[in-house]
N, C-alpha and C positions, 0 to 999 in steps of 0.2 A: 504493501500500498504506501503511495506517494507522500507527501508530506500535505498535497492541497486537498487531497480523500479523509486523509487524517482530521485536518482542521474539519472539514464540511460534517464529518461523520461524529466527532465528541466535542463541535463550538456551544453545545450548551450545558458542557462541565465547566468550560475553562473560568476561571475569576478574572477579575478585571485585570491583572498583574502580567497572566499570561495571553490574552487578549490581545495587550500593548505590546508584547514580544514577539507575538504573531503577525502583528503591523508591521513593526520593525523589520520582521525577517522578511517579509515578501516586498518591502520596497527599497532591502537591501539587499536582496539576493547574491548579489555578486561578491559586495564585500565580506557576506559570512562564509561564504564558499572559500574564500583566501584566506580566511580569520583561523587563530587556533582556538581550541574552544580553551583555556586558560584565558585569553584576552577577552573571551565573548562572556564569560562567565565574570570578569571584574566590572564590563560594560556594565551587562544586567542585572549586578549585584549593585553597582553602584548608581543606577536609574533607579533602582526601586529604594533602593536607603534614600536617598535624598528627593524622590517626587514627592512624597507625601509631605 
């Protein structure tokens, strides 16, 4: 199952933060593909921590 199919199938279960992460991934797909998982974790943790 690809990313878009998973998003559609589980959309009703996502939190607001997960929705924001999905939107970021959709808008920045090429950047995400080239990024290391550690860098993405820092990005999302920092955004979530200081977004509220």
